[in-house]
MIDOSE-1310 file (N, C-alpha, C; in nm, 2 decimals, decimal comma, always signed):
residues 209
xxxx	-3,20/+0,83/-2,61/-3,32/+0,90/-2,66/-3,43/+0,80/-2,67; -3,55/+0,84/-2,63/-3,66/+0,75/-2,63/-3,72/+0,75/-2,77; -3,74/+0,62/-2,82/-3,81/+0,61/-2,95/-3,96/+0,60/-2,93; -4,03/+0,70/-2,99/-4,17/+0,71/-2,96/-4,26/+0,63/-3,06
xxxx	-4,20/+0,61/-3,18/-4,28/+0,54/-3,28/-4,21/+0,52/-3,41; -4,26/+0,42/-3,49/-4,19/+0,39/-3,62/-4,31/+0,38/-3,73; -4,28/+0,45/-3,84/-4,38/+0,46/-3,95/-4,31/+0,42/-4,08; -4,38/+0,35/-4,16/-4,33/+0,30/-4,29/-4,41/+0,35/-4,40
xxxx	-4,34/+0,39/-4,51/-4,40/+0,43/-4,63/-4,35/+0,34/-4,74; -4,39/+0,36/-4,86/-4,33/+0,27/-4,97/-4,19/+0,30/-5,00; -4,14/+0,41/-4,95/-4,00/+0,46/-4,99/-3,91/+0,47/-4,87; -3,96/+0,47/-4,75/-3,87/+0,49/-4,63/-3,94/+0,45/-4,50
xxxx	-3,85/+0,44/-4,40/-3,89/+0,42/-4,26/-3,88/+0,56/-4,19; -3,97/+0,59/-4,10/-3,96/+0,71/-4,02/-3,96/+0,68/-3,87; -3,85/+0,72/-3,81/-3,84/+0,70/-3,66/-3,87/+0,83/-3,59; -3,96/+0,83/-3,50/-4,00/+0,94/-3,42/-3,94/+0,93/-3,28
xxxx	-3,85/+1,03/-3,24/-3,79/+1,02/-3,11/-3,85/+1,13/-3,03; -3,82/+1,12/-2,90/-3,87/+1,23/-2,80/-3,80/+1,36/-2,84; -3,88/+1,47/-2,81/-3,82/+1,60/-2,83/-3,74/+1,65/-2,71; -3,62/+1,68/-2,74/-3,53/+1,73/-2,64/-3,52/+1,88/-2,65
xxxx	-3,56/+1,95/-2,55/-3,58/+2,10/-2,56/-3,46/+2,18/-2,50; -3,36/+2,11/-2,45/-3,26/+2,18/-2,38/-3,14/+2,22/-2,47; -3,15/+2,19/-2,60/-3,04/+2,23/-2,69/-2,92/+2,14/-2,67; -2,81/+2,18/-2,73/-2,68/+2,11/-2,72/-2,61/+2,16/-2,60
xxxx	-2,51/+2,07/-2,55/-2,43/+2,11/-2,44/-2,35/+2,24/-2,47; -2,30/+2,25/-2,60/-2,23/+2,36/-2,64/-2,31/+2,49/-2,63; -2,43/+2,49/-2,67/-2,52/+2,60/-2,66/-2,54/+2,64/-2,51; -2,56/+2,54/-2,43/-2,58/+2,56/-2,29/-2,46/+2,63/-2,22
xxxx	-2,34/+2,58/-2,25/-2,22/+2,64/-2,20/-2,20/+2,78/-2,24; -2,23/+2,81/-2,37/-2,21/+2,94/-2,42/-2,31/+3,04/-2,36; -2,43/+2,99/-2,33/-2,53/+3,08/-2,27/-2,50/+3,12/-2,13; -2,42/+3,03/-2,06/-2,39/+3,05/-1,92/-2,24/+3,10/-1,90
xxxx	-2,16/+3,09/-2,01/-2,02/+3,13/-2,00/-1,95/+3,04/-1,89; -1,98/+2,91/-1,90/-1,91/+2,82/-1,81/-2,01/+2,76/-1,71; -1,98/+2,64/-1,66/-2,07/+2,57/-1,56/-2,01/+2,57/-1,42; -2,09/+2,56/-1,33/-2,05/+2,54/-1,19/-2,00/+2,40/-1,17
xxxx	-1,93/+2,37/-1,06/-1,88/+2,24/-1,04/-1,99/+2,13/-1,03; -2,10/+2,17/-0,96/-2,22/+2,08/-0,95/-2,28/+2,05/-1,09; -2,29/+2,15/-1,17/-2,34/+2,13/-1,30/-2,25/+2,04/-1,38; -2,12/+2,06/-1,37/-2,02/+1,98/-1,44/-2,04/+1,83/-1,39
xxxx	-2,05/+1,82/-1,27/-2,07/+1,68/-1,21/-2,19/+1,61/-1,27; -2,30/+1,68/-1,27/-2,43/+1,63/-1,33/-2,41/+1,59/-1,47; -2,35/+1,67/-1,55/-2,33/+1,64/-1,69/-2,24/+1,52/-1,71; -2,13/+1,52/-1,64/-2,03/+1,41/-1,65/-2,09/+1,27/-1,60
xxxx	-2,17/+1,28/-1,49/-2,23/+1,16/-1,44/-2,32/+1,10/-1,55; -2,41/+1,18/-1,61/-2,50/+1,13/-1,71/-2,43/+1,09/-1,83; -2,33/+1,16/-1,87/-2,25/+1,12/-1,99/-2,18/+0,99/-1,97; -2,12/+0,97/-1,85/-2,05/+0,85/-1,82/-2,15/+0,73/-1,81
xxxx	-2,26/+0,75/-1,75/-2,36/+0,64/-1,75/-2,40/+0,59/-1,89; -2,42/+0,69/-1,98/-2,45/+0,66/-2,12/-2,34/+0,58/-2,19; -2,21/+0,63/-2,17/-2,10/+0,56/-2,23/-2,08/+0,42/-2,17; -2,10/+0,40/-2,04/-2,09/+0,27/-1,98/-2,19/+0,17/-2,04
xxxx	-2,31/+0,22/-2,06/-2,42/+0,14/-2,12/-2,38/+0,10/-2,27; -2,33/+0,19/-2,35/-2,29/+0,16/-2,48/-2,17/+0,06/-2,49; -2,07/+0,09/-2,40/-1,95/+0,01/-2,40/-1,97/-0,13/-2,36; -2,07/-0,16/-2,27/-2,10/-0,29/-2,23/-2,15/-0,38/-2,35
xxxx	-2,21/-0,31/-2,45/-2,26/-0,38/-2,57/-2,15/-0,37/-2,68; -2,04/-0,32/-2,65/-1,93/-0,32/-2,75/-1,95/-0,21/-2,86; -2,02/-0,11/-2,82/-2,05/+0,00/-2,92/-1,96/+0,12/-2,89; -1,89/+0,17/-2,99/-1,81/+0,29/-2,98/-1,88/+0,40/-3,06
xxxx	-1,90/+0,51/-2,99/-1,96/+0,62/-3,06/-1,88/+0,69/-3,17; -1,75/+0,72/-3,13/-1,65/+0,76/-3,22/-1,66/+0,91/-3,27; -1,76/+0,98/-3,22/-1,76/+1,13/-3,25/-1,82/+1,21/-3,14; -1,78/+1,18/-3,02/-1,83/+1,26/-2,90/-1,77/+1,40/-2,91
xxxx	-1,86/+1,50/-2,89/-1,82/+1,64/-2,88/-1,93/+1,71/-2,82; -1,91/+1,84/-2,79/-2,01/+1,92/-2,72/-2,14/+1,93/-2,80; -2,13/+1,93/-2,93/-2,24/+1,95/-3,02/-2,33/+1,82/-3,03; -2,27/+1,70/-2,99/-2,34/+1,58/-3,00/-2,39/+1,53/-2,86
xxxx	-2,39/+1,62/-2,77/-2,45/+1,59/-2,64/-2,57/+1,69/-2,62; -2,69/+1,63/-2,62/-2,81/+1,71/-2,61/-2,86/+1,71/-2,46; -2,94/+1,81/-2,43/-3,00/+1,82/-2,30/-3,15/+1,81/-2,30; -3,20/+1,74/-2,20/-3,35/+1,74/-2,18/-3,38/+1,87/-2,11
xxxx	-3,50/+1,92/-2,14/-3,54/+2,05/-2,08/-3,58/+2,02/-1,93; -3,59/+2,13/-1,85/-3,63/+2,11/-1,71/-3,52/+2,17/-1,62; -3,54/+2,15/-1,49/-3,45/+2,21/-1,39/-3,32/+2,13/-1,38; -3,33/+2,00/-1,41/-3,21/+1,91/-1,39/-3,13/+1,90/-1,52
xxxx	-3,00/+1,90/-1,51/-2,92/+1,88/-1,63/-2,91/+1,73/-1,66; -2,97/+1,69/-1,77/-2,98/+1,55/-1,81/-2,92/+1,54/-1,95; -2,80/+1,50/-1,97/-2,74/+1,49/-2,10/-2,78/+1,36/-2,17; -2,79/+1,37/-2,30/-2,82/+1,26/-2,39/-2,72/+1,25/-2,50
xxxx	-2,66/+1,14/-2,52/-2,56/+1,12/-2,63/-2,64/+1,11/-2,76; -2,60/+1,19/-2,86/-2,67/+1,19/-2,99/-2,58/+1,17/-3,11; -2,63/+1,15/-3,23/-2,56/+1,14/-3,35/-2,47/+1,02/-3,36; -2,53/+0,91/-3,39/-2,46/+0,78/-3,39/-2,42/+0,74/-3,54
xxxx	-2,40/+0,85/-3,62/-2,37/+0,82/-3,76/-2,23/+0,75/-3,78; -2,14/+0,77/-3,69/-2,01/+0,70/-3,70/-1,99/+0,59/-3,60; -2,09/+0,55/-3,53/-2,08/+0,45/-3,42/-2,06/+0,31/-3,49; -1,99/+0,23/-3,42/-1,97/+0,09/-3,47/-1,97/-0,01/-3,36
xxxx	-2,00/-0,14/-3,39/-1,97/-0,25/-3,30/-1,82/-0,28/-3,32; -1,75/-0,27/-3,21/-1,60/-0,27/-3,23/-1,55/-0,41/-3,28; -1,63/-0,51/-3,26/-1,58/-0,64/-3,31/-1,62/-0,67/-3,45; -1,70/-0,58/-3,51/-1,74/-0,61/-3,65/-1,66/-0,52/-3,75
xxxx	-1,59/-0,59/-3,84/-1,51/-0,52/-3,94/-1,55/-0,57/-4,08; -1,51/-0,50/-4,18/-1,44/-0,38/-4,18/-1,53/-0,26/-4,16; -1,47/-0,14/-4,12/-1,55/-0,02/-4,10/-1,54/+0,06/-4,23; -1,65/+0,13/-4,25/-1,66/+0,22/-4,37/-1,56/+0,34/-4,35
xxxx	-1,55/+0,39/-4,22/-1,45/+0,49/-4,19/-1,37/+0,44/-4,07; -1,25/+0,40/-4,08/-1,17/+0,35/-3,97/-1,10/+0,46/-3,89; -1,08/+0,57/-3,95/-1,02/+0,68/-3,88/-1,11/+0,80/-3,89; -1,18/+0,84/-3,78/-1,28/+0,94/-3,79/-1,30/+1,01/-3,66
xxxx	-1,38/+1,12/-3,66/-1,40/+1,20/-3,54/-1,38/+1,34/-3,58; -1,39/+1,43/-3,48/-1,38/+1,57/-3,50/-1,24/+1,62/-3,44; -1,16/+1,69/-3,52/-1,03/+1,74/-3,47/-1,05/+1,82/-3,34; -0,96/+1,79/-3,24/-0,97/+1,85/-3,11/-1,03/+1,76/-3,01
xxxx	-1,11/+1,66/-3,06/-1,17/+1,56/-2,97/-1,12/+1,42/-2,98; -1,04/+1,39/-3,09/-1,01/+1,26/-3,13/-0,90/+1,20/-3,04; -0,92/+1,07/-3,00/-0,81/+1,00/-2,92/-0,69/+0,98/-3,01; -0,57/+0,99/-2,95/-0,44/+0,97/-3,03/-0,44/+0,84/-3,11
xxxx	-0,49/+0,73/-3,05/-0,48/+0,60/-3,12/-0,57/+0,60/-3,24; -0,67/+0,68/-3,25/-0,76/+0,69/-3,37/-0,69/+0,76/-3,48; -0,63/+0,88/-3,45/-0,55/+0,95/-3,55/-0,44/+0,87/-3,61; -0,38/+0,79/-3,52/-0,26/+0,71/-3,57/-0,30/+0,57/-3,62
xxxx	-0,43/+0,54/-3,63/-0,48/+0,41/-3,66/-0,45/+0,37/-3,81; -0,41/+0,25/-3,82/-0,40/+0,19/-3,96/-0,53/+0,12/-4,00; -0,54/+0,10/-4,12/-0,67/+0,05/-4,17/-0,71/-0,09/-4,12; -0,61/-0,17/-4,08/-0,63/-0,30/-4,03/-0,65/-0,31/-3,88
xxxx	-0,66/-0,19/-3,81/-0,67/-0,19/-3,67/-0,82/-0,19/-3,63; -0,85/-0,25/-3,52/-0,99/-0,25/-3,47/-1,02/-0,13/-3,38; -1,14/-0,07/-3,39/-1,18/+0,04/-3,31/-1,19/+0,00/-3,17; -1,18/+0,09/-3,07/-1,18/+0,06/-2,93/-1,27/+0,16/-2,86
xxxx	-1,34/+0,11/-2,76/-1,43/+0,20/-2,69/-1,35/+0,30/-2,61; -1,22/+0,27/-2,58/-1,14/+0,37/-2,50/-1,13/+0,50/-2,57; -1,15/+0,51/-2,70/-1,14/+0,64/-2,77/-1,25/+0,73/-2,73; -1,37/+0,68/-2,69/-1,48/+0,76/-2,65/-1,44/+0,83/-2,51
xxxx	-1,37/+0,76/-2,43/-1,33/+0,81/-2,30/-1,24/+0,94/-2,32; -1,15/+0,93/-2,41/-1,06/+1,04/-2,44/-1,15/+1,16/-2,49; -1,24/+1,14/-2,58/-1,32/+1,24/-2,63/-1,41/+1,30/-2,52; -1,46/+1,22/-2,43/-1,54/+1,27/-2,32/-1,45/+1,35/-2,22
xxxx	-1,32/+1,31/-2,22/-1,22/+1,39/-2,14/-1,20/+1,53/-2,19; -1,20/+1,54/-2,32/-1,19/+1,67/-2,38/-1,31/+1,76/-2,35; -1,43/+1,70/-2,35/-1,55/+1,76/-2,31/-1,54/+1,81/-2,16; -1,49/+1,71/-2,08/-1,48/+1,74/-1,93/-1,38/+1,86/-1,91
xxxx	-1,28/+1,86/-1,99/-1,18/+1,97/-1,98/-1,24/+2,11/-2,01; -1,33/+2,11/-2,11/-1,40/+2,24/-2,14/-1,49/+2,27/-2,02; -1,56/+2,18/-1,97/-1,65/+2,21/-1,86/-1,58/+2,26/-1,74; -1,46/+2,21/-1,71/-1,38/+2,25/-1,59/-1,31/+2,38/-1,61
xxxx	-1,25/+2,40/-1,73/-1,16/+2,51/-1,75/-1,22/+2,62/-1,84; -1,33/+2,59/-1,91/-1,39/+2,68/-2,01/-1,29/+2,71/-2,12; -1,21/+2,61/-2,15/-1,12/+2,62/-2,26/-1,10/+2,48/-2,32; -1,05/+2,48/-2,45/-1,03/+2,35/-2,52/-0,89/+2,30/-2,49
xxxx	-0,88/+2,16/-2,49/-0,76/+2,10/-2,46/-0,66/+2,13/-2,57; -0,70/+2,13/-2,70/-0,62/+2,16/-2,81/-0,66/+2,29/-2,88; -0,62/+2,40/-2,82/-0,67/+2,53/-2,88/-0,59/+2,56/-3,01; -0,65/+2,62/-3,10/-0,58/+2,66/-3,23/-0,66/+2,76/-3,30
xxxx	-0,59/+2,84/-3,38/-0,65/+2,95/-3,46/-0,72/+2,90/-3,58; -0,69/+2,77/-3,62/-0,76/+2,72/-3,74/-0,76/+2,56/-3,73; -0,83/+2,50/-3,81/-0,85/+2,35/-3,81/-0,72/+2,28/-3,82; -0,63/+2,33/-3,90/-0,50/+2,26/-3,92/-0,42/+2,26/-3,79
xxxx	-0,42/+2,37/-3,72/-0,34/+2,38/-3,60/-0,40/+2,29/-3,49; -0,54/+2,29/-3,48/-0,60/+2,20/-3,39/-0,57/+2,06/-3,42; -0,57/+2,02/-3,54/-0,55/+1,89/-3,58/-0,40/+1,85/-3,55; -0,31/+1,94/-3,57/-0,17/+1,92/-3,54/-0,15/+1,89/-3,39
xxxx	-0,21/+1,98/-3,31/-0,19/+1,96/-3,16/-0,26/+1,83/-3,12; -0,37/+1,80/-3,18/-0,44/+1,68/-3,15/-0,36/+1,56/-3,18; -0,29/+1,56/-3,29/-0,20/+1,45/-3,34/-0,09/+1,43/-3,24; -0,03/+1,54/-3,20/+0,09/+1,54/-3,11/+0,05/+1,49/-2,97
xxxx	-0,07/+1,53/-2,92/-0,12/+1,49/-2,79/-0,02/+1,51/-2,68; +0,04/+1,63/-2,68/+0,14/+1,66/-2,57/+0,08/+1,75/-2,47; -0,05/+1,73/-2,44/-0,12/+1,81/-2,34/-0,06/+1,79/-2,20; -0,05/+1,90/-2,13/+0,01/+1,90/-2,00/-0,09/+1,96/-1,90
xxxx	-0,14/+1,87/-1,81/-0,24/+1,91/-1,72/-0,18/+1,96/-1,58; -0,09/+2,05/-1,59/-0,03/+2,11/-1,47/-0,02/+2,26/-1,49; +0,00/+2,33/-1,38/+0,01/+2,47/-1,39/-0,10/+2,54/-1,31; -0,11/+2,67/-1,31/-0,20/+2,74/-1,23/-0,35/+2,71/-1,27
xxxx	-0,38/+2,70/-1,39/-0,51/+2,67/-1,44/-0,57/+2,54/-1,38; -0,48/+2,44/-1,37/-0,52/+2,31/-1,32/-0,51/+2,30/-1,17; -0,42/+2,37/-1,11/-0,40/+2,37/-0,96/-0,53/+2,42/-0,89; -0,60/+2,50/-0,96/-0,72/+2,56/-0,90/-0,84/+2,47/-0,91
xxxx	-0,83/+2,36/-0,98/-0,95/+2,27/-1,00/-0,97/+2,18/-0,88; -1,09/+2,13/-0,86/-1,12/+2,03/-0,76/-1,03/+1,91/-0,78; -0,96/+1,87/-0,67/-0,86/+1,76/-0,68/-0,92/+1,63/-0,74; -1,04/+1,59/-0,70/-1,11/+1,47/-0,75/-1,14/+1,49/-0,90
xxxx	-1,18/+1,61/-0,94/-1,21/+1,63/-1,08/-1,08/+1,62/-1,17; -0,98/+1,68/-1,12/-0,85/+1,68/-1,19/-0,80/+1,54/-1,20; -0,81/+1,46/-1,10/-0,76/+1,32/-1,10/-0,84/+1,24/-1,20; -0,97/+1,26/-1,21/-1,05/+1,19/-1,31/-1,01/+1,24/-1,45
xxxx	-0,99/+1,37/-1,47/-0,96/+1,42/-1,60/-0,83/+1,36/-1,65; -0,73/+1,35/-1,56/-0,60/+1,29/-1,61/-0,62/+1,15/-1,65; -0,70/+1,07/-1,58/-0,72/+0,93/-1,61/-0,79/+0,92/-1,75; -0,88/+1,01/-1,78/-0,95/+1,01/-1,91/-0,86/+1,05/-2,02
xxxx	-0,77/+1,14/-2,00/-0,69/+1,19/-2,11/-0,55/+1,13/-2,12; -0,54/+1,01/-2,06/-0,42/+0,93/-2,07/-0,40/+0,90/-2,22; -0,28/+0,92/-2,27/-0,25/+0,91/-2,41/-0,26/+0,76/-2,45; -0,20/+0,67/-2,37/-0,20/+0,53/-2,40/-0,33/+0,47/-2,37
xxxx	-0,40/+0,42/-2,47/-0,54/+0,37/-2,45/-0,55/+0,26/-2,35; -0,45/+0,17/-2,34/-0,45/+0,06/-2,25/-0,45/+0,11/-2,10; -0,40/+0,22/-2,08/-0,39/+0,28/-1,95/-0,50/+0,37/-1,91; -0,59/+0,40/-2,01/-0,70/+0,49/-1,99/-0,81/+0,43/-1,90
xxxx	-0,88/+0,51/-1,82/-0,98/+0,46/-1,74/-1,10/+0,42/-1,82; -1,18/+0,32/-1,77/-1,30/+0,28/-1,85/-1,42/+0,35/-1,79; -1,53/+0,35/-1,87/-1,65/+0,42/-1,82/-1,71/+0,35/-1,70; -1,70/+0,22/-1,69/-1,75/+0,15/-1,56/-1,67/+0,20/-1,44
xxxx	-1,54/+0,21/-1,46/-1,45/+0,25/-1,35/-1,48/+0,40/-1,31; -1,51/+0,48/-1,41/-1,54/+0,62/-1,39/-1,66/+0,64/-1,29; -1,75/+0,54/-1,30/-1,87/+0,55/-1,22/-1,84/+0,54/-1,07; -1,72/+0,48/-1,04/-1,68/+0,47/-0,90/-1,58/+0,58/-0,86
xxxx	-1,55/+0,67/-0,95/-1,46/+0,78/-0,92/-1,52/+0,88/-0,81; -1,44/+0,92/-0,72/-1,50/+1,01/-0,61/-1,57/+1,13/-0,66; -1,52/+1,19/-0,78/-1,58/+1,31/-0,83/-1,73/+1,29/-0,87; -1,76/+1,17/-0,91/-1,90/+1,15/-0,96/-2,00/+1,09/-0,86
xxxx	-1,95/+1,08/-0,73/-2,04/+1,03/-0,63/-2,13/+1,14/-0,58; -2,25/+1,09/-0,55/-2,35/+1,19/-0,49/-2,30/+1,22/-0,35; -2,32/+1,35/-0,31/-2,28/+1,39/-0,18/-2,39/+1,34/-0,08; -2,34/+1,29/+0,03/-2,44/+1,25/+0,14/-2,51/+1,37/+0,20
xxxx	-2,64/+1,35/+0,21/-2,71/+1,46/+0,27/-2,68/+1,47/+0,42; -2,66/+1,60/+0,46/-2,62/+1,62/+0,60/-2,74/+1,59/+0,69; -2,72/+1,52/+0,80/-2,83/+1,49/+0,89/-2,87/+1,62/+0,97; -2,99/+1,63/+0,99/-3,05/+1,74/+1,07/-3,09/+1,70/+1,20
x	-3,04/+1,76/+1,31/-3,08/+1,72/+1,44/-3,22/+1,78/+1,48
């Protein structure tokens, strides 16, 4: 988000950011009842570029979800990561909240984290994978009738990306989704590597004779 200006009074600092008129990603999805594959690709490309930038500086967002992805207005889908209230520099401890996030989006290693463990940027990839799952299937990875059930399913992390619902997906999209939702953080794809995934590549323009 572009910082437009900074103002200071005797009591506070005021930061003025650009106005984003596209609303949240959640609102956009609900208004359209699902996204096309090209729209999904545009959102995920922008989200991945943002995460790659943050992670190169050792910053973990720690609360990625549909409500925290804003959209710029206009014809093109341009996602912007917002709400850095729980973000940390992963090498700087202790954290005020070491186990945090929104049930349904939280990486397994965060839920199981002990107080002396260091945050990892890999947790953002899992959360982005949950977002990707919604974009592709129009359903949540950990569905539940209440917060307790969602939290339980999220803790168990026994998601199975097979069956009719997933067989119908674009093969490159499904492959990237599986790499993002890998339970073991050490085996999870990084944001930089995601930028090289076939699904996120721009299609070559067809030559016209």
